[in-house]
N, C-alpha and C positions, 0 to 999 in steps of 0.2 A: 686703654685702659679704663676700669670704672669712676665715675665722678665721687668725688672725694666725699660727697653728700650721699650717695645715692642709702647707706645705710641707713643715714638719718627719716629721709622722702619714705625708707620702707617700713622703719618701726611708728612713723606719723599715720603711715597705710594703715597698719595693721590694729593700729589704736583706734581708727575710725576717725582721725582727724588730720586727711592727704588736706584737705581745704586750709590747713594750716601752715602747711608747708612755707609756701612763698614768705609770711611774713616774719615764723620760725628764722629763715634764709638770712630775711633782710637786717634780722636783730643781732644773729651772729656774727656777718661779715660786717655789720658797720656800730653799730653800740657797741659790742666788745672792743672793739678796734680803736686805742689809743696810749694815753704816753705811757700807760701801763705793759703795755707789748712784751717787753721783757720780761715783768713777772710773771705775764700769761704762761710765757715759756718754758721760763726757768719752774714751774712747777706743772708743768705736764710730766705726763708718763713717756715720752721719749719715744711717740705716735711716728715718728720719720728716722730714728735711728735705720730702720733696715736698707735706707736709702743713700743713708753719710757716707764718703767714702773713707775718712778720716776714721770713726765710728768701728766700720768694719772692720778694719784692717789692725785700728791697734786697740779695740776691743777694751778701752779703759771709758769708765763712765764720768770720768774727767773730760773726757775729750768730746764724750755724747751732743751728739745738740744740745742737750737742755743741760748737761753737766756744764757745759761750756755758759749758758746762759746763769746756770748759777753763781760761776765765777766773776760773770760780769754786773749781775745783781749785787751782790756784795761788794765789790771794787766800787759801783756805781753810790751804793750807800755807804761809803766811807767804814764798812763790818772790815774790809781787808788790804790791806795797802800794796800796790800795782808795785809789787817786784820783781827781778825777771822770773823770778819762780811760779809766784803765783799767775803774774799778767801769761803765762806763756799759754796755756788753753785759750785767753783770747784769740789768740795767730794760728790753732789749729784748726784751720780754715783753709780750703781749697774756693771758695766764694763758688761754687758751681750751683747754690740754687737749689741741689735736690733735695732738700730739705723744702721750700717752699710746694713741693710738686702732692706732697702726702698731707704737709701743716692743714687740721679743720680751718684756720685762719686766714691761710695764704701766708704766715709770717717768714722769713728770709732769716736765718740766722746772723747773716752775714751782715746783712740789715742791721739786724738789733745789736751786732759786739759792738760794730764802727762808732759809736759818739761814745763808746767808755777809754775806745783804742784811743782816740781824739784826746778825750781827758785825760789817758794818761800820757799821751806824746806832749800835751803842754803841761804836763805837768813836769815833764823834766824825762822819765822812763820811758826813754829811748834804747832798743838791743842795738848792741853793737855789731849788729849781722844787718842792721837797715842805714846806720851811719856812711855807708859808703855807697848806697844807692842814693839817698838826697845827697849829699857831696855831687856826685855825678851828674844828679837829677839839673840841685842849682849850679853846678858850672859850666856842662855841655849840655845840657839839654837834652840829653844823653842816658838811656839805665845803665847800660856799660860801659862811661866813662868817655873819653873822644870818641866820635866817631871819624868812622873811615869816609872814603867816597860815598856820596848819594846815588841811588839804585838807578842806574846808566838809561839815559835815553832824553827823548827828545823833552825843547824847553816848552812848547807849547804844543796846544794840542784840542781836542774834543771831550776827552776822559783825566783828568789829574789821578793817576797812580800813588797809593801809602802803601807801605811795606810793614813799617812798625819795628822797633827795637831788635828784636828778637830773628825775624827771616830777614835786617840788614848785619848782623851781627856774625850770625850761626849759617843764613843758608844765602848769601846775596845773588847767586845764580835763580834763586828762586823769582825774584823780582823780574829778572830777566825772561824768563818763561811767563810770566802771567802777562806782561806786556806785549809778547809774543802770539797770545793767546786773543786778546782785547785785538792787535791787527788784522788777524788773520780772520777773525769776526768782523771787521771794514772797519774798526774803529781809530782814533789817534788819539793813543794815549801820552800821556807828558809827566815830569817828573818833577820834584822841588827838591828843597833843600829841608829836609823833615824834621819836626826833634818828634819826642817821644811826647804823646796825647795826654801823660799825667795819671795814667790810671794805677803806676804801681806804688807811686807817694799816695795816693788816696787809698788805695788796701793796708797800706800799710800805718793811717792813722794820719798823715801829712797833712791836710786839707788847703792850707794856706797854699804850700808848696804848689799842691795840686790847682787849684786856681791860677797859679804865677804859668805853672804850664802850660795849663789850656788857653788861656791869652793868649803866649805867645804863637802855639802851634793854629791855632782861631785863625789869628791874624796872617798867618802864612800861607795857608787854605784861601783864604779870602782874597788874600793879593794878587792870587791866580790869576783869579777870573773867572777860574773854570766855574763849567755850569752842575757837573756830574765828580763827584769823586768815588773809584773804586779803591778798599782797603783789604789787603790778603788777612789780617789781623781783627778776630770777632769782640778783641777787648777793647783795642779803637774805636771800635765801630760801635759800639756799647756808650764808650765814652764822650763818642760825636754826635752822637742821634738821641742818648741818656742824661749824661750825667752832664755836660756842659748846657744844656738847657734848665738844666735845675738847678746850675749857679751863677745863671746868669748870663752865659757864654753863648753867641750864635753862631753858627757857621751854615752863609750861604748856599753853598750848594747842595742838592739832595744827595744822600751818604747812601754806599750798598757794602755789603759785602761781597766778596768776588762770588762767591757761589749765587748770593741772589742776585749779582750780575746774570750771571751766567745763565742761568734759570728761563727756561725756556729761547733763548738765541745760540743752541748747542744741539746739531741735530746730524745726522747724514754718517756718522760715525762708524767703525766697526771696531772690536775688540776680540781679546778670547781669553779663555780662563777664567780665573776665581779670585775676587777680593770681599774684605772685609770693610764693611760700614766703621766709623768711630764720628759720634754728632758728637763736637766741639760741646764743651758745656753752655759757652756765653754763646751760640748761636743757637744751639737749640732750648734753650732756658731764657735767657737774659732778652734773645731777640725775637723770638717767638717762632723760630722757623726751621722746627725739627725734622721736617720730612724734606728739607730741600737737594742734600746730598742726591740722595734715593732717585728725584723727581729728575737730574742731570744724568745720571749714570739710566736710566729707565731706557732710554733712548739710543743706547749704545749696541748695536747688533751683539752678538758673541758674547758680552759680556757677563759672565757673571757676580753682580751685587749682591751680597750673603748679608743676615744681620744677628749680630751678636745678641746674647739674652738680654742684655741691657741697652735700649738704643733707643731713639726718641726721644721722647721727653724723659725718661725714664733710661737716660744715658746715664754712663759713669767715666768720673774723673779723670784725666789722665794723671792727676798727680802733683803736676806742674803748674797746676794754675793759684790764683791769690795772693802771687806776689811771696807770701812769708811761710809758709810751710816748706818750699826747697830751700831759703837760707838758713829758716832758725832749726830744722829736721829733714837733713838730706835723708837721712835710712829711712823714713815716713815717707816722703814723696817716691821712694824709690819702690818702697812696698808696695806702694797705690798703684806706681805704674805696672808693676808686675805683674799684680792684682787684675788688672785692666787687659794688659798683653796677652796675660794669657790665655783671657775670657775669648778677645779675640784672635787668637791663631784656633784654638778648635774647628775655626769657622773657614780659616782662611791664611796664608803665609803674607801676604800683602795686604797692608792696612791701608785705607783710603781716607782723609780725614780733609779738616779743611782751615787749619791753625797751624801757624809754624812753632808754637810752644807745644800742643798734642806733637807735633812730627820731631820735636828734640824728644820728649817724653822718652817717648817709644825706642826711638833709636839709639837716646841714649843709655837705653834697657836694653838692648840688645833686639828688639823686632823690627821689624821691614815695614819700611812708610811711606805714603806719599799723598802729596797736597792733590787737592782736586787740580790745580794745573798742572801738576807735574803730569798727570795723568793724560788731563787733555791734550796737553802739548804734546804728548809723546803719540796719543790716535792719531792727531793732527799730521805731524809729521810723517808718520806711517801709510798716510792714507793718500797724503800728496806723493809719495815716493813710490805709490801702486799706480797712481794714472797713467 
């Protein structure tokens, strides 16, 4: 993908000002960033609209990236009351950060909207659809309510495995497969009675609840005395590695997403057929690992891993990200999932991803999806049977 500033460099070069390019770029990326970033986004002619899944599917100016910023600006400045109708565009965001890839200033609309969401929540404007989530997190530390059994496994070992809320609730068998993959690679995975990382509360504007959950989960992880943490949910990993430190919460062990940990550790596998890769937003964009899935599968002999039109840093959200859209507008989430699922289905019947929420989005809308550990576990079992 061309660099976002290549057009400016070309213009300066054509004008005989190539030597000024570094100074101009420092000025734009430095001095122009500040407390009025929301205003700059609101005044932008929607240069990232073509990459926003909500904007593409919904087609509304109000839910376009700059449109959401304009609504947020009006609410922030007191020009618009944060009623349900007025504030809804603040939550028409999947937190995928596709906007930041194309924004000349590197802005994330998600990050620009969050302070206004917090202000609305502090002022008592909490959507009914969010209240149950907050209640579950407050009372049980688990987004789905009272949690079931923890992921089965040993109580001590050399790698702490964390599944996350969606995996525990929707795909408990996936956690067992993840631990088997780690065992086959020579590790001793173990589990704890994990709680929610808190990112749903963070996404929905309840920062105080997020901090409470972060302290609780960090305490559980640190008390385990693990030196390495491996998690299947990229949103959890983003919370542990980025959001926790930003809020003064420290996790002592090194934290990896499962795909990151597997990269370079899997070899000698044989497969067959064709799959298509879906890069989860949090893994490809927020954690900066857009190539990790293809890196793992490049070493699987006989398996053809196809690329969709939008992949890597230009990936397209599954539709179930960000906590808000699936709860406030399930029909919109469904349409985004169909948009992405149909694109992937053009390349192969089976989607391979690395996020339980992405898997849920695709399977809930009629597509066949495998988490990377499901595929690897199956290939490892086949390899053992053929020996």
